[in-house]
PDBQT receptor file of N, H, CA, C and O in Angstrom, charges set to zero:
ATOM      1  N   MET A   1       0.845  -1.170   0.000  1.00  0.00    +0.000 N 
ATOM      2  CA  MET A   1       0.000   0.000   0.000  1.00  0.00    +0.000 C 
ATOM      3  C   MET A   1       0.898   1.242   0.000  1.00  0.00    +0.000 C 
ATOM      4  O   MET A   1       1.791   1.368   0.837  1.00  0.00    +0.000 OA
ATOM      5  N   ALA A   2       0.658   2.141  -0.927  1.00  0.00    +0.000 N 
ATOM      6  H   ALA A   2      -0.068   2.039  -1.608  1.00  0.00    +0.000 HD
ATOM      7  CA  ALA A   2       1.428   3.373  -1.009  1.00  0.00    +0.000 C 
ATOM      8  C   ALA A   2       0.979   4.342   0.079  1.00  0.00    +0.000 C 
ATOM      9  O   ALA A   2      -0.208   4.428   0.393  1.00  0.00    +0.000 OA
ATOM     10  N   ILE A   3       1.914   5.053   0.640  1.00  0.00    +0.000 N 
ATOM     11  H   ILE A   3       2.878   4.983   0.385  1.00  0.00    +0.000 HD
ATOM     12  CA  ILE A   3       1.617   6.080   1.629  1.00  0.00    +0.000 C 
ATOM     13  C   ILE A   3       1.668   7.423   0.914  1.00  0.00    +0.000 C 
ATOM     14  O   ILE A   3       2.669   7.763   0.283  1.00  0.00    +0.000 OA
ATOM     15  N   LYS A   4       0.594   8.177   1.016  1.00  0.00    +0.000 N 
ATOM     16  H   LYS A   4      -0.219   7.902   1.528  1.00  0.00    +0.000 HD
ATOM     17  CA  LYS A   4       0.504   9.486   0.383  1.00  0.00    +0.000 C 
ATOM     18  C   LYS A   4       0.528  10.571   1.448  1.00  0.00    +0.000 C 
ATOM     19  O   LYS A   4       0.137  10.340   2.592  1.00  0.00    +0.000 OA
ATOM     20  N   SER A   5       0.979  11.731   1.073  1.00  0.00    +0.000 N 
ATOM     21  H   SER A   5       1.297  11.919   0.143  1.00  0.00    +0.000 HD
ATOM     22  CA  SER A   5       1.014  12.874   1.968  1.00  0.00    +0.000 C 
ATOM     23  C   SER A   5      -0.080  13.855   1.573  1.00  0.00    +0.000 C 
ATOM     24  O   SER A   5      -0.287  14.125   0.389  1.00  0.00    +0.000 OA
ATOM     25  N   VAL A   6      -0.782  14.389   2.576  1.00  0.00    +0.000 N 
ATOM     26  H   VAL A   6      -0.614  14.170   3.537  1.00  0.00    +0.000 HD
ATOM     27  CA  VAL A   6      -1.852  15.347   2.346  1.00  0.00    +0.000 C 
ATOM     28  C   VAL A   6      -1.641  16.522   3.299  1.00  0.00    +0.000 C 
ATOM     29  O   VAL A   6      -1.382  16.325   4.486  1.00  0.00    +0.000 OA
ATOM     30  N   SER A   7      -1.751  17.720   2.785  1.00  0.00    +0.000 N 
ATOM     31  H   SER A   7      -1.962  17.880   1.821  1.00  0.00    +0.000 HD
ATOM     32  CA  SER A   7      -1.704  18.869   3.687  1.00  0.00    +0.000 C 
ATOM     33  C   SER A   7      -3.112  19.431   3.813  1.00  0.00    +0.000 C 
ATOM     34  O   SER A   7      -3.893  19.393   2.862  1.00  0.00    +0.000 OA
ATOM     35  N   ILE A   8      -3.430  19.952   4.988  1.00  0.00    +0.000 N 
ATOM     36  H   ILE A   8      -2.796  19.983   5.760  1.00  0.00    +0.000 HD
ATOM     37  CA  ILE A   8      -4.753  20.530   5.218  1.00  0.00    +0.000 C 
ATOM     38  C   ILE A   8      -4.594  21.908   5.836  1.00  0.00    +0.000 C 
ATOM     39  O   ILE A   8      -3.583  22.210   6.470  1.00  0.00    +0.000 OA
ATOM     40  N   ARG A   9      -5.598  22.725   5.642  1.00  0.00    +0.000 N 
ATOM     41  H   ARG A   9      -6.419  22.479   5.127  1.00  0.00    +0.000 HD
ATOM     42  CA  ARG A   9      -5.671  24.007   6.328  1.00  0.00    +0.000 C 
ATOM     43  C   ARG A   9      -6.566  23.799   7.550  1.00  0.00    +0.000 C 
ATOM     44  O   ARG A   9      -7.670  23.266   7.439  1.00  0.00    +0.000 OA
ATOM     45  N   ILE A  10      -6.080  24.220   8.704  1.00  0.00    +0.000 N 
ATOM     46  H   ILE A  10      -5.183  24.653   8.794  1.00  0.00    +0.000 HD
ATOM     47  CA  ILE A  10      -6.816  23.993   9.946  1.00  0.00    +0.000 C 
ATOM     48  C   ILE A  10      -6.636  25.203  10.860  1.00  0.00    +0.000 C 
ATOM     49  O   ILE A  10      -5.544  25.764  10.955  1.00  0.00    +0.000 OA
ATOM     50  N   GLU A  11      -7.702  25.592  11.519  1.00  0.00    +0.000 N 
ATOM     51  H   GLU A  11      -8.589  25.136  11.442  1.00  0.00    +0.000 HD
ATOM     52  CA  GLU A  11      -7.621  26.711  12.456  1.00  0.00    +0.000 C 
ATOM     53  C   GLU A  11      -6.681  26.345  13.600  1.00  0.00    +0.000 C 
ATOM     54  O   GLU A  11      -6.626  25.194  14.033  1.00  0.00    +0.000 OA
ATOM     55  N   GLU A  12      -5.946  27.339  14.078  1.00  0.00    +0.000 N 
ATOM     56  H   GLU A  12      -5.991  28.274  13.726  1.00  0.00    +0.000 HD
ATOM     57  CA  GLU A  12      -4.965  27.093  15.128  1.00  0.00    +0.000 C 
ATOM     58  C   GLU A  12      -5.608  26.494  16.378  1.00  0.00    +0.000 C 
ATOM     59  O   GLU A  12      -5.044  25.589  16.993  1.00  0.00    +0.000 OA
ATOM     60  N   GLU A  13      -6.785  26.995  16.754  1.00  0.00    +0.000 N 
ATOM     61  H   GLU A  13      -7.243  27.730  16.254  1.00  0.00    +0.000 HD
ATOM     62  CA  GLU A  13      -7.455  26.470  17.948  1.00  0.00    +0.000 C 
ATOM     63  C   GLU A  13      -7.785  24.987  17.775  1.00  0.00    +0.000 C 
ATOM     64  O   GLU A  13      -7.603  24.196  18.701  1.00  0.00    +0.000 OA
ATOM     65  N   MET A  14      -8.267  24.615  16.596  1.00  0.00    +0.000 N 
ATOM     66  H   MET A  14      -8.415  25.257  15.845  1.00  0.00    +0.000 HD
ATOM     67  CA  MET A  14      -8.598  23.218  16.335  1.00  0.00    +0.000 C 
ATOM     68  C   MET A  14      -7.336  22.349  16.360  1.00  0.00    +0.000 C 
ATOM     69  O   MET A  14      -7.351  21.245  16.903  1.00  0.00    +0.000 OA
ATOM     70  N   LEU A  15      -6.262  22.844  15.780  1.00  0.00    +0.000 N 
ATOM     71  H   LEU A  15      -6.250  23.741  15.339  1.00  0.00    +0.000 HD
ATOM     72  CA  LEU A  15      -5.000  22.106  15.791  1.00  0.00    +0.000 C 
ATOM     73  C   LEU A  15      -4.508  21.913  17.220  1.00  0.00    +0.000 C 
ATOM     74  O   LEU A  15      -4.053  20.829  17.584  1.00  0.00    +0.000 OA
ATOM     75  N   ASN A  16      -4.601  22.963  18.025  1.00  0.00    +0.000 N 
ATOM     76  H   ASN A  16      -4.971  23.844  17.728  1.00  0.00    +0.000 HD
ATOM     77  CA  ASN A  16      -4.176  22.847  19.428  1.00  0.00    +0.000 C 
ATOM     78  C   ASN A  16      -5.013  21.814  20.178  1.00  0.00    +0.000 C 
ATOM     79  O   ASN A  16      -4.491  21.062  21.001  1.00  0.00    +0.000 OA
ATOM     80  N   LYS A  17      -6.306  21.781  19.892  1.00  0.00    +0.000 N 
ATOM     81  H   LYS A  17      -6.731  22.392  19.224  1.00  0.00    +0.000 HD
ATOM     82  CA  LYS A  17      -7.179  20.826  20.580  1.00  0.00    +0.000 C 
ATOM     83  C   LYS A  17      -6.895  19.391  20.136  1.00  0.00    +0.000 C 
ATOM     84  O   LYS A  17      -6.861  18.484  20.967  1.00  0.00    +0.000 OA
ATOM     85  N   ILE A  18      -6.691  19.176  18.836  1.00  0.00    +0.000 N 
ATOM     86  H   ILE A  18      -6.718  19.913  18.160  1.00  0.00    +0.000 HD
ATOM     87  CA  ILE A  18      -6.394  17.816  18.373  1.00  0.00    +0.000 C 
ATOM     88  C   ILE A  18      -5.014  17.386  18.886  1.00  0.00    +0.000 C 
ATOM     89  O   ILE A  18      -4.798  16.206  19.165  1.00  0.00    +0.000 OA
ATOM     90  N   ALA A  19      -4.085  18.332  19.009  1.00  0.00    +0.000 N 
ATOM     91  H   ALA A  19      -4.260  19.290  18.782  1.00  0.00    +0.000 HD
ATOM     92  CA  ALA A  19      -2.765  18.013  19.562  1.00  0.00    +0.000 C 
ATOM     93  C   ALA A  19      -2.888  17.612  21.031  1.00  0.00    +0.000 C 
ATOM     94  O   ALA A  19      -2.198  16.699  21.487  1.00  0.00    +0.000 OA
ATOM     95  N   TYR A  20      -3.757  18.287  21.765  1.00  0.00    +0.000 N 
ATOM     96  H   TYR A  20      -4.318  19.028  21.395  1.00  0.00    +0.000 HD
ATOM     97  CA  TYR A  20      -3.997  17.946  23.169  1.00  0.00    +0.000 C 
ATOM     98  C   TYR A  20      -4.550  16.525  23.287  1.00  0.00    +0.000 C 
ATOM     99  O   TYR A  20      -4.086  15.729  24.104  1.00  0.00    +0.000 OA
ATOM    100  N   ILE A  21      -5.548  16.225  22.459  1.00  0.00    +0.000 N 
ATOM    101  H   ILE A  21      -5.925  16.871  21.796  1.00  0.00    +0.000 HD
ATOM    102  CA  ILE A  21      -6.158  14.891  22.483  1.00  0.00    +0.000 C 
ATOM    103  C   ILE A  21      -5.134  13.832  22.093  1.00  0.00    +0.000 C 
ATOM    104  O   ILE A  21      -5.050  12.777  22.722  1.00  0.00    +0.000 OA
ATOM    105  N   ALA A  22      -4.354  14.119  21.048  1.00  0.00    +0.000 N 
ATOM    106  H   ALA A  22      -4.423  14.975  20.536  1.00  0.00    +0.000 HD
ATOM    107  CA  ALA A  22      -3.336  13.168  20.596  1.00  0.00    +0.000 C 
ATOM    108  C   ALA A  22      -2.335  12.890  21.709  1.00  0.00    +0.000 C 
ATOM    109  O   ALA A  22      -1.985  11.736  21.957  1.00  0.00    +0.000 OA
ATOM    110  N   ASP A  23      -1.874  13.938  22.378  1.00  0.00    +0.000 N 
ATOM    111  H   ASP A  23      -2.159  14.876  22.176  1.00  0.00    +0.000 HD
ATOM    112  CA  ASP A  23      -0.925  13.769  23.473  1.00  0.00    +0.000 C 
ATOM    113  C   ASP A  23      -1.544  12.953  24.598  1.00  0.00    +0.000 C 
ATOM    114  O   ASP A  23      -0.889  12.079  25.166  1.00  0.00    +0.000 OA
ATOM    115  N   TYR A  24      -2.779  13.227  24.918  1.00  0.00    +0.000 N 
ATOM    116  H   TYR A  24      -3.312  13.937  24.457  1.00  0.00    +0.000 HD
ATOM    117  CA  TYR A  24      -3.493  12.486  25.964  1.00  0.00    +0.000 C 
ATOM    118  C   TYR A  24      -3.578  10.998  25.618  1.00  0.00    +0.000 C 
ATOM    119  O   TYR A  24      -3.465  10.141  26.494  1.00  0.00    +0.000 OA
ATOM    120  N   GLU A  25      -3.779  10.703  24.330  1.00  0.00    +0.000 N 
ATOM    121  H   GLU A  25      -3.871  11.399  23.618  1.00  0.00    +0.000 HD
ATOM    122  CA  GLU A  25      -3.889   9.320  23.860  1.00  0.00    +0.000 C 
ATOM    123  C   GLU A  25      -2.525   8.684  23.571  1.00  0.00    +0.000 C 
ATOM    124  O   GLU A  25      -2.456   7.508  23.214  1.00  0.00    +0.000 OA
ATOM    125  N   GLY A  26      -1.437   9.457  23.725  1.00  0.00    +0.000 N 
ATOM    126  H   GLY A  26      -1.493  10.412  24.016  1.00  0.00    +0.000 HD
ATOM    127  CA  GLY A  26      -0.092   8.936  23.479  1.00  0.00    +0.000 C 
ATOM    128  C   GLY A  26       0.232   8.806  22.001  1.00  0.00    +0.000 C 
ATOM    129  O   GLY A  26       0.991   7.925  21.600  1.00  0.00    +0.000 OA
ATOM    130  N   ARG A  27      -0.346   9.687  21.192  1.00  0.00    +0.000 N 
ATOM    131  H   ARG A  27      -0.963  10.404  21.518  1.00  0.00    +0.000 HD
ATOM    132  CA  ARG A  27      -0.128   9.641  19.744  1.00  0.00    +0.000 C 
ATOM    133  C   ARG A  27       0.396  10.981  19.251  1.00  0.00    +0.000 C 
ATOM    134  O   ARG A  27       0.326  11.995  19.946  1.00  0.00    +0.000 OA
ATOM    135  N   SER A  28       0.921  10.953  18.035  1.00  0.00    +0.000 N 
ATOM    136  H   SER A  28       0.978  10.130  17.471  1.00  0.00    +0.000 HD
ATOM    137  CA  SER A  28       1.236  12.194  17.340  1.00  0.00    +0.000 C 
ATOM    138  C   SER A  28      -0.056  12.741  16.742  1.00  0.00    +0.000 C 
ATOM    139  O   SER A  28      -1.056  12.029  16.659  1.00  0.00    +0.000 OA
ATOM    140  N   VAL A  29      -0.033  13.994  16.329  1.00  0.00    +0.000 N 
ATOM    141  H   VAL A  29       0.780  14.572  16.396  1.00  0.00    +0.000 HD
ATOM    142  CA  VAL A  29      -1.205  14.570  15.668  1.00  0.00    +0.000 C 
ATOM    143  C   VAL A  29      -1.513  13.776  14.405  1.00  0.00    +0.000 C 
ATOM    144  O   VAL A  29      -2.677  13.481  14.132  1.00  0.00    +0.000 OA
ATOM    145  N   ASN A  30      -0.499  13.431  13.641  1.00  0.00    +0.000 N 
ATOM    146  H   ASN A  30       0.446  13.670  13.863  1.00  0.00    +0.000 HD
ATOM    147  CA  ASN A  30      -0.699  12.664  12.413  1.00  0.00    +0.000 C 
ATOM    148  C   ASN A  30      -1.400  11.337  12.706  1.00  0.00    +0.000 C 
ATOM    149  O   ASN A  30      -2.361  10.973  12.028  1.00  0.00    +0.000 OA
ATOM    150  N   SER A  31      -0.916  10.622  13.714  1.00  0.00    +0.000 N 
ATOM    151  H   SER A  31      -0.135  10.918  14.264  1.00  0.00    +0.000 HD
ATOM    152  CA  SER A  31      -1.530   9.339  14.071  1.00  0.00    +0.000 C 
ATOM    153  C   SER A  31      -2.961   9.522  14.549  1.00  0.00    +0.000 C 
ATOM    154  O   SER A  31      -3.830   8.705  14.242  1.00  0.00    +0.000 OA
ATOM    155  N   GLN A  32      -3.211  10.590  15.298  1.00  0.00    +0.000 N 
ATOM    156  H   GLN A  32      -2.505  11.253  15.547  1.00  0.00    +0.000 HD
ATOM    157  CA  GLN A  32      -4.569  10.847  15.784  1.00  0.00    +0.000 C 
ATOM    158  C   GLN A  32      -5.510  11.126  14.620  1.00  0.00    +0.000 C 
ATOM    159  O   GLN A  32      -6.642  10.643  14.610  1.00  0.00    +0.000 OA
ATOM    160  N   VAL A  33      -5.060  11.891  13.652  1.00  0.00    +0.000 N 
ATOM    161  H   VAL A  33      -4.141  12.284  13.660  1.00  0.00    +0.000 HD
ATOM    162  CA  VAL A  33      -5.885  12.179  12.474  1.00  0.00    +0.000 C 
ATOM    163  C   VAL A  33      -6.182  10.885  11.723  1.00  0.00    +0.000 C 
ATOM    164  O   VAL A  33      -7.306  10.687  11.261  1.00  0.00    +0.000 OA
ATOM    165  N   LEU A  34      -5.196  10.005  11.595  1.00  0.00    +0.000 N 
ATOM    166  H   LEU A  34      -4.283  10.166  11.970  1.00  0.00    +0.000 HD
ATOM    167  CA  LEU A  34      -5.427   8.721  10.915  1.00  0.00    +0.000 C 
ATOM    168  C   LEU A  34      -6.452   7.875  11.671  1.00  0.00    +0.000 C 
ATOM    169  O   LEU A  34      -7.283   7.216  11.046  1.00  0.00    +0.000 OA
ATOM    170  N   VAL A  35      -6.408   7.884  12.998  1.00  0.00    +0.000 N 
ATOM    171  H   VAL A  35      -5.734   8.420  13.506  1.00  0.00    +0.000 HD
ATOM    172  CA  VAL A  35      -7.404   7.165  13.799  1.00  0.00    +0.000 C 
ATOM    173  C   VAL A  35      -8.797   7.709  13.494  1.00  0.00    +0.000 C 
ATOM    174  O   VAL A  35      -9.733   6.937  13.287  1.00  0.00    +0.000 OA
ATOM    175  N   LEU A  36      -8.937   9.029  13.465  1.00  0.00    +0.000 N 
ATOM    176  H   LEU A  36      -8.177   9.656  13.633  1.00  0.00    +0.000 HD
ATOM    177  CA  LEU A  36     -10.233   9.641  13.191  1.00  0.00    +0.000 C 
ATOM    178  C   LEU A  36     -10.731   9.302  11.789  1.00  0.00    +0.000 C 
ATOM    179  O   LEU A  36     -11.918   9.039  11.593  1.00  0.00    +0.000 OA
ATOM    180  N   ILE A  37      -9.830   9.308  10.825  1.00  0.00    +0.000 N 
ATOM    181  H   ILE A  37      -8.866   9.521  10.984  1.00  0.00    +0.000 HD
ATOM    182  CA  ILE A  37     -10.209   8.958   9.444  1.00  0.00    +0.000 C 
ATOM    183  C   ILE A  37     -10.669   7.509   9.381  1.00  0.00    +0.000 C 
ATOM    184  O   ILE A  37     -11.697   7.209   8.774  1.00  0.00    +0.000 OA
ATOM    185  N   ARG A  38      -9.913   6.610  10.003  1.00  0.00    +0.000 N 
ATOM    186  H   ARG A  38      -9.078   6.854  10.495  1.00  0.00    +0.000 HD
ATOM    187  CA  ARG A  38     -10.302   5.186   9.995  1.00  0.00    +0.000 C 
ATOM    188  C   ARG A  38     -11.663   4.977  10.646  1.00  0.00    +0.000 C 
ATOM    189  O   ARG A  38     -12.490   4.219  10.138  1.00  0.00    +0.000 OA
ATOM    190  N   GLU A  39     -11.895   5.655  11.780  1.00  0.00    +0.000 N 
ATOM    191  H   GLU A  39     -11.224   6.270  12.193  1.00  0.00    +0.000 HD
ATOM    192  CA  GLU A  39     -13.188   5.525  12.468  1.00  0.00    +0.000 C 
ATOM    193  C   GLU A  39     -14.316   6.048  11.591  1.00  0.00    +0.000 C 
ATOM    194  O   GLU A  39     -15.399   5.463  11.560  1.00  0.00    +0.000 OA
ATOM    195  N   ASN A  40     -14.074   7.145  10.877  1.00  0.00    +0.000 N 
ATOM    196  H   ASN A  40     -13.194   7.621  10.902  1.00  0.00    +0.000 HD
ATOM    197  CA  ASN A  40     -15.094   7.725  10.010  1.00  0.00    +0.000 C 
ATOM    198  C   ASN A  40     -15.401   6.801   8.839  1.00  0.00    +0.000 C 
ATOM    199  O   ASN A  40     -16.566   6.619   8.486  1.00  0.00    +0.000 OA
ATOM    200  N   ILE A  41     -14.383   6.222   8.239  1.00  0.00    +0.000 N 
ATOM    201  H   ILE A  41     -13.436   6.370   8.525  1.00  0.00    +0.000 HD
ATOM    202  CA  ILE A  41     -14.586   5.287   7.128  1.00  0.00    +0.000 C 
ATOM    203  C   ILE A  41     -15.353   4.065   7.608  1.00  0.00    +0.000 C 
ATOM    204  O   ILE A  41     -16.285   3.615   6.942  1.00  0.00    +0.000 OA
ATOM    205  N   LYS A  42     -14.968   3.526   8.761  1.00  0.00    +0.000 N 
ATOM    206  H   LYS A  42     -14.211   3.891   9.302  1.00  0.00    +0.000 HD
ATOM    207  CA  LYS A  42     -15.656   2.350   9.304  1.00  0.00    +0.000 C 
ATOM    208  C   LYS A  42     -17.130   2.644   9.540  1.00  0.00    +0.000 C 
ATOM    209  O   LYS A  42     -17.989   1.850   9.157  1.00  0.00    +0.000 OA
ATOM    210  N   ALA A  43     -17.433   3.784  10.169  1.00  0.00    +0.000 N 
ATOM    211  H   ALA A  43     -16.735   4.429  10.480  1.00  0.00    +0.000 HD
ATOM    212  CA  ALA A  43     -18.824   4.146  10.440  1.00  0.00    +0.000 C 
ATOM    213  C   ALA A  43     -19.604   4.335   9.144  1.00  0.00    +0.000 C 
ATOM    214  O   ALA A  43     -20.752   3.903   9.038  1.00  0.00    +0.000 OA
ATOM    215  N   PHE A  44     -18.980   4.980   8.159  1.00  0.00    +0.000 N 
ATOM    216  H   PHE A  44     -18.048   5.330   8.245  1.00  0.00    +0.000 HD
ATOM    217  CA  PHE A  44     -19.644   5.195   6.876  1.00  0.00    +0.000 C 
ATOM    218  C   PHE A  44     -19.963   3.865   6.211  1.00  0.00    +0.000 C 
ATOM    219  O   PHE A  44     -21.077   3.659   5.730  1.00  0.00    +0.000 OA
ATOM    220  N   GLU A  45     -18.985   2.960   6.183  1.00  0.00    +0.000 N 
ATOM    221  H   GLU A  45     -18.080   3.127   6.575  1.00  0.00    +0.000 HD
ATOM    222  CA  GLU A  45     -19.188   1.670   5.527  1.00  0.00    +0.000 C 
ATOM    223  C   GLU A  45     -20.217   0.816   6.274  1.00  0.00    +0.000 C 
ATOM    224  O   GLU A  45     -20.957   0.061   5.643  1.00  0.00    +0.000 OA
ATOM    225  N   GLU A  46     -20.274   0.920   7.592  1.00  0.00    +0.000 N 
ATOM    226  H   GLU A  46     -19.672   1.533   8.104  1.00  0.00    +0.000 HD
ATOM    227  CA  GLU A  46     -21.290   0.178   8.338  1.00  0.00    +0.000 C 
ATOM    228  C   GLU A  46     -22.695   0.663   7.982  1.00  0.00    +0.000 C 
ATOM    229  O   GLU A  46     -23.640  -0.126   7.968  1.00  0.00    +0.000 OA
ATOM    230  N   SER A  47     -22.833   1.938   7.698  1.00  0.00    +0.000 N 
ATOM    231  H   SER A  47     -22.066   2.579   7.709  1.00  0.00    +0.000 HD
ATOM    232  CA  SER A  47     -24.138   2.507   7.355  1.00  0.00    +0.000 C 
ATOM    233  C   SER A  47     -24.483   2.397   5.881  1.00  0.00    +0.000 C 
ATOM    234  O   SER A  47     -25.655   2.282   5.520  1.00  0.00    +0.000 OA
ATOM    235  N   ASN A  48     -23.467   2.431   5.029  1.00  0.00    +0.000 N 
ATOM    236  H   ASN A  48     -22.515   2.525   5.322  1.00  0.00    +0.000 HD
ATOM    237  CA  ASN A  48     -23.701   2.571   3.589  1.00  0.00    +0.000 C 
ATOM    238  C   ASN A  48     -23.113   1.465   2.725  1.00  0.00    +0.000 C 
ATOM    239  O   ASN A  48     -23.289   1.478   1.507  1.00  0.00    +0.000 OA
ATOM    240  N   GLY A  49     -22.428   0.523   3.322  1.00  0.00    +0.000 N 
ATOM    241  H   GLY A  49     -22.284   0.512   4.312  1.00  0.00    +0.000 HD
ATOM    242  CA  GLY A  49     -21.791  -0.535   2.550  1.00  0.00    +0.000 C 
ATOM    243  C   GLY A  49     -20.338  -0.211   2.243  1.00  0.00    +0.000 C 
ATOM    244  O   GLY A  49     -19.898   0.934   2.345  1.00  0.00    +0.000 OA
ATOM    245  N   THR A  50     -19.623  -1.232   1.873  1.00  0.00    +0.000 N 
ATOM    246  H   THR A  50     -19.981  -2.162   1.791  1.00  0.00    +0.000 HD
ATOM    247  CA  THR A  50     -18.193  -1.107   1.607  1.00  0.00    +0.000 C 
ATOM    248  C   THR A  50     -17.930  -0.164   0.443  1.00  0.00    +0.000 C 
ATOM    249  O   THR A  50     -18.616  -0.198  -0.579  1.00  0.00    +0.000 OA
ATOM    250  N   ILE A  51     -16.925   0.673   0.625  1.00  0.00    +0.000 N 
ATOM    251  H   ILE A  51     -16.368   0.700   1.455  1.00  0.00    +0.000 HD
ATOM    252  CA  ILE A  51     -16.500   1.590  -0.433  1.00  0.00    +0.000 C 
ATOM    253  C   ILE A  51     -15.551   0.830  -1.351  1.00  0.00    +0.000 C 
ATOM    254  O   ILE A  51     -14.615   0.182  -0.884  1.00  0.00    +0.000 OA
ATOM    255  N   ASP A  52     -15.791   0.910  -2.653  1.00  0.00    +0.000 N 
ATOM    256  H   ASP A  52     -16.552   1.437  -3.032  1.00  0.00    +0.000 HD
ATOM    257  CA  ASP A  52     -14.905   0.296  -3.629  1.00  0.00    +0.000 C 
ATOM    258  C   ASP A  52     -13.540   0.955  -3.532  1.00  0.00    +0.000 C 
ATOM    259  O   ASP A  52     -13.438   2.177  -3.644  1.00  0.00    +0.000 OA
ATOM    260  N   GLY A  53     -12.509   0.186  -3.329  1.00  0.00    +0.000 N 
ATOM    261  H   GLY A  53     -12.592  -0.807  -3.237  1.00  0.00    +0.000 HD
ATOM    262  CA  GLY A  53     -11.155   0.709  -3.177  1.00  0.00    +0.000 C 
ATOM    263  C   GLY A  53     -10.575   1.310  -4.435  1.00  0.00    +0.000 C 
ATOM    264  O   GLY A  53      -9.473   1.857  -4.396  1.00  0.00    +0.000 OA
ATOM    265  N   ASN A  54     -11.275   1.228  -5.544  1.00  0.00    +0.000 N 
ATOM    266  H   ASN A  54     -12.170   0.784  -5.576  1.00  0.00    +0.000 HD
ATOM    267  CA  ASN A  54     -10.749   1.750  -6.810  1.00  0.00    +0.000 C 
ATOM    268  C   ASN A  54     -11.269   3.143  -7.142  1.00  0.00    +0.000 C 
ATOM    269  O   ASN A  54     -11.145   3.585  -8.285  1.00  0.00    +0.000 OA
ATOM    270  N   ILE A  55     -11.844   3.840  -6.179  1.00  0.00    +0.000 N 
ATOM    271  H   ILE A  55     -11.946   3.481  -5.251  1.00  0.00    +0.000 HD
ATOM    272  CA  ILE A  55     -12.329   5.193  -6.422  1.00  0.00    +0.000 C 
ATOM    273  C   ILE A  55     -11.123   6.110  -6.610  1.00  0.00    +0.000 C 
ATOM    274  O   ILE A  55     -10.197   6.110  -5.798  1.00  0.00    +0.000 OA
ATOM    275  N   THR A  56     -11.145   6.878  -7.671  1.00  0.00    +0.000 N 
ATOM    276  H   THR A  56     -11.897   6.878  -8.330  1.00  0.00    +0.000 HD
ATOM    277  CA  THR A  56     -10.061   7.832  -7.884  1.00  0.00    +0.000 C 
ATOM    278  C   THR A  56     -10.385   9.128  -7.155  1.00  0.00    +0.000 C 
ATOM    279  O   THR A  56     -11.551   9.519  -7.096  1.00  0.00    +0.000 OA
ATOM    280  N   PRO A  57      -9.386   9.805  -6.599  1.00  0.00    +0.000 N 
ATOM    281  CA  PRO A  57      -9.657  11.021  -5.829  1.00  0.00    +0.000 C 
ATOM    282  C   PRO A  57     -10.442  12.069  -6.610  1.00  0.00    +0.000 C 
ATOM    283  O   PRO A  57     -11.293  12.750  -6.037  1.00  0.00    +0.000 OA
ATOM    284  N   ASP A  58     -10.174  12.212  -7.905  1.00  0.00    +0.000 N 
ATOM    285  H   ASP A  58      -9.483  11.660  -8.370  1.00  0.00    +0.000 HD
ATOM    286  CA  ASP A  58     -10.858  13.249  -8.673  1.00  0.00    +0.000 C 
ATOM    287  C   ASP A  58     -12.352  12.980  -8.823  1.00  0.00    +0.000 C 
ATOM    288  O   ASP A  58     -13.126  13.907  -9.061  1.00  0.00    +0.000 OA
ATOM    289  N   SER A  59     -12.761  11.725  -8.686  1.00  0.00    +0.000 N 
ATOM    290  H   SER A  59     -12.131  10.972  -8.493  1.00  0.00    +0.000 HD
ATOM    291  CA  SER A  59     -14.198  11.425  -8.780  1.00  0.00    +0.000 C 
ATOM    292  C   SER A  59     -14.897  11.570  -7.441  1.00  0.00    +0.000 C 
ATOM    293  O   SER A  59     -16.118  11.439  -7.359  1.00  0.00    +0.000 OA
ATOM    294  N   ASN A  60     -14.137  11.840  -6.394  1.00  0.00    +0.000 N 
ATOM    295  H   ASN A  60     -13.145  11.947  -6.460  1.00  0.00    +0.000 HD
ATOM    296  CA  ASN A  60     -14.689  11.901  -5.049  1.00  0.00    +0.000 C 
ATOM    297  C   ASN A  60     -14.435  13.273  -4.399  1.00  0.00    +0.000 C 
ATOM    298  O   ASN A  60     -14.373  13.383  -3.174  1.00  0.00    +0.000 OA
ATOM    299  N   VAL A  61     -14.291  14.303  -5.223  1.00  0.00    +0.000 N 
ATOM    300  H   VAL A  61     -14.342  14.214  -6.218  1.00  0.00    +0.000 HD
ATOM    301  CA  VAL A  61     -14.008  15.627  -4.723  1.00  0.00    +0.000 C 
ATOM    302  C   VAL A  61     -15.079  16.589  -5.209  1.00  0.00    +0.000 C 
ATOM    303  O   VAL A  61     -15.463  16.567  -6.379  1.00  0.00    +0.000 OA
ATOM    304  N   LYS A  62     -15.555  17.429  -4.308  1.00  0.00    +0.000 N 
ATOM    305  H   LYS A  62     -15.243  17.447  -3.358  1.00  0.00    +0.000 HD
ATOM    306  CA  LYS A  62     -16.542  18.425  -4.700  1.00  0.00    +0.000 C 
ATOM    307  C   LYS A  62     -15.902  19.397  -5.687  1.00  0.00    +0.000 C 
ATOM    308  O   LYS A  62     -14.722  19.724  -5.555  1.00  0.00    +0.000 OA
ATOM    309  N   PRO A  63     -16.660  19.854  -6.662  1.00  0.00    +0.000 N 
ATOM    310  CA  PRO A  63     -16.106  20.864  -7.560  1.00  0.00    +0.000 C 
ATOM    311  C   PRO A  63     -15.849  22.167  -6.814  1.00  0.00    +0.000 C 
ATOM    312  O   PRO A  63     -16.529  22.473  -5.834  1.00  0.00    +0.000 OA
ATOM    313  N   THR A  64     -14.872  22.925  -7.278  1.00  0.00    +0.000 N 
ATOM    314  H   THR A  64     -14.320  22.676  -8.074  1.00  0.00    +0.000 HD
ATOM    315  CA  THR A  64     -14.570  24.194  -6.626  1.00  0.00    +0.000 C 
ATOM    316  C   THR A  64     -15.691  25.176  -6.847  1.00  0.00    +0.000 C 
ATOM    317  O   THR A  64     -16.417  25.109  -7.838  1.00  0.00    +0.000 OA
ATOM    318  N   ARG A  65     -15.822  26.098  -5.898  1.00  0.00    +0.000 N 
ATOM    319  H   ARG A  65     -15.232  26.153  -5.092  1.00  0.00    +0.000 HD
ATOM    320  CA  ARG A  65     -16.837  27.146  -6.035  1.00  0.00    +0.000 C 
ATOM    321  C   ARG A  65     -16.401  28.153  -7.076  1.00  0.00    +0.000 C 
ATOM    322  O   ARG A  65     -15.212  28.412  -7.264  1.00  0.00    +0.000 OA
ATOM    323  N   LYS A  66     -17.397  28.716  -7.751  1.00  0.00    +0.000 N 
ATOM    324  H   LYS A  66     -18.362  28.505  -7.598  1.00  0.00    +0.000 HD
ATOM    325  CA  LYS A  66     -17.057  29.737  -8.753  1.00  0.00    +0.000 C 
ATOM    326  C   LYS A  66     -17.275  31.105  -8.205  1.00  0.00    +0.000 C 
ATOM    327  O   LYS A  66     -17.044  32.093  -8.902  1.00  0.00    +0.000 OA
TER     328      LYS A  66
């Protein structure tokens, strides 16, 4: 499995709070974000069925606002 890098824009207060939670859980911020993503995917798939692993990112992105 290839590991990809993603950058996000996040408010400083939110970053500080997720860093606090990550530290409390003994994780890095990156690891904490991955935990949250995995939990979200699991919950989505439990409600909506398995996501096909062949979805390309461009087909799963909202179009930009004009």
